[in-house]
C-alpha positions as CSV (number, residue, x, y, z in Angstrom):
1,M,135.6,43.3,-175.4
2,P,133.2,44.0,-178.3
3,G,129.4,43.2,-177.8
4,V,127.5,40.6,-180.0
5,R,123.8,41.5,-180.3
6,G,120.8,39.8,-182.1
7,A,117.3,39.1,-182.0
8,I,114.7,36.8,-182.9
9,T,111.0,36.7,-183.0
10,V,109.3,33.4,-181.7
11,E,105.5,32.1,-182.4
12,A,104.3,32.2,-178.8
13,N,105.0,32.4,-175.2
14,T,105.7,28.8,-174.5
15,A,108.8,27.3,-173.2
16,E,109.5,25.2,-176.2
17,D,109.3,28.2,-178.7
18,I,111.4,30.6,-176.6
19,I,114.0,27.9,-175.9
20,E,113.9,27.0,-179.6
21,G,114.0,30.5,-180.8
22,T,117.0,31.3,-178.4
23,T,118.9,28.5,-179.6
24,E,118.6,29.5,-183.2
25,L,119.6,32.8,-182.5
26,L,122.5,31.8,-180.7
27,R,123.6,29.2,-183.2
28,E,123.4,31.9,-186.0
29,M,125.6,34.3,-183.5
30,I,128.0,31.6,-182.8
31,A,128.5,30.3,-186.4
32,A,128.9,34.3,-187.9
33,N,131.1,35.1,-185.0
34,N,133.2,31.8,-184.3
35,I,132.0,32.3,-180.8
36,R,133.5,29.3,-178.5
37,P,131.8,29.2,-174.8
38,E,135.2,30.1,-173.2
39,N,135.4,33.2,-175.0
40,V,132.1,34.3,-173.6
41,A,132.4,36.6,-170.7
42,S,128.6,37.5,-170.1
43,A,125.2,37.6,-171.8
44,I,122.1,39.4,-171.2
45,F,119.2,37.8,-172.7
46,S,115.8,40.3,-172.8
47,T,112.6,39.4,-174.0
48,T,109.5,41.2,-174.6
49,T,107.3,41.3,-171.7
50,D,104.5,39.1,-173.6
51,L,107.3,36.4,-173.2
52,N,107.5,35.1,-169.7
53,A,107.4,31.0,-170.1
54,T,110.8,30.4,-169.2
55,F,114.5,31.8,-169.1
56,P,115.9,32.4,-172.4
57,A,119.3,32.0,-171.0
58,L,118.6,28.0,-170.7
59,A,119.2,27.7,-174.3
60,A,122.8,29.0,-173.8
61,R,123.2,26.7,-171.0
62,A,122.1,23.9,-173.2
63,L,125.3,25.0,-175.2
64,G,127.8,24.6,-173.3
65,W,127.8,28.0,-171.7
66,T,128.4,26.8,-167.8
67,D,130.8,29.6,-166.7
68,A,129.8,32.5,-168.4
69,A,127.5,35.0,-166.4
70,L,124.2,35.0,-168.0
71,L,121.0,37.4,-167.1
72,C,117.7,37.4,-168.0
73,T,115.4,40.6,-168.2
74,H,112.4,42.0,-170.0
75,E,112.6,44.9,-172.3
76,M,110.8,48.4,-172.0
77,E,107.2,48.4,-172.8
78,V,106.9,50.4,-175.5
79,P,103.5,51.3,-177.4
80,G,103.6,50.1,-181.0
81,A,106.8,48.1,-180.6
82,L,107.5,44.5,-182.1
83,G,106.2,41.8,-179.6
84,K,107.3,38.2,-178.9
85,V,111.0,39.5,-179.3
86,V,114.1,37.7,-177.7
87,R,117.2,39.6,-177.9
88,V,120.7,38.6,-176.9
89,L,124.1,40.9,-175.9
90,I,127.0,38.8,-175.6
91,H,130.2,40.2,-174.1
92,L,132.8,38.2,-176.0
93,N,136.5,38.2,-175.4
94,T,138.2,38.2,-178.6
95,E,140.6,39.9,-180.6
96,R,138.2,40.9,-183.4
97,G,137.4,44.4,-183.8
98,A,133.8,45.8,-183.1
99,H,133.7,46.4,-187.1
100,E,134.1,42.8,-187.5
101,I,131.5,41.4,-185.6
102,V,128.2,40.1,-187.2
103,H,125.1,41.2,-185.4
104,P,122.0,38.9,-186.7
105,Y,118.6,39.9,-186.4
106,L,116.0,37.0,-187.7
107,K,112.6,36.6,-188.7
108,E,110.3,39.4,-188.0
109,A,113.0,41.0,-185.8
110,R,114.8,41.9,-188.9
111,Q,112.7,45.1,-188.6
112,L,114.5,46.1,-185.7
113,R,117.9,46.8,-187.6
114,P,117.1,46.8,-191.4
115,D,120.5,48.1,-192.0
116,R,121.6,44.7,-190.6
117,D,119.8,42.7,-193.5
118,G,119.1,39.8,-191.5
119,S,122.6,39.6,-190.4
C-alpha cells in the first residue's frame, strides 16, 4: 500500500481558503494517480499551526470519501518554516509501485520538495 503525498499553500486562515486549497490539491492527486474513493484506505491531513479555521478533511468528504478513515492534525512548528501549508498523505490500495506514484506540491509548497518540480 503506497503513500501518496502532496502539499499546497493557501492565502489566508479562512474555512473557504483551506477547503478550496485542499480540494485543488486532492483533485491534482486524484488525477495524477487515478485515485478512486474506494481505493483510499485512510488519509492524514496536516496544516501548519497558522491554519485552524476548519478541518481540511472536509474537502475529501465533499469529494465522496465517505468510507475512508481521515485524520486532521498540525505540523511541527519549526522556526522559519513555510507557513499556511496544507499537507496530505493518502494510504492507497493499488497495484501501482511506489516509483509510479506522483506527489504534487502546488503553489509555494513547491519549495518544500523542489525535486518534485510541482508534480
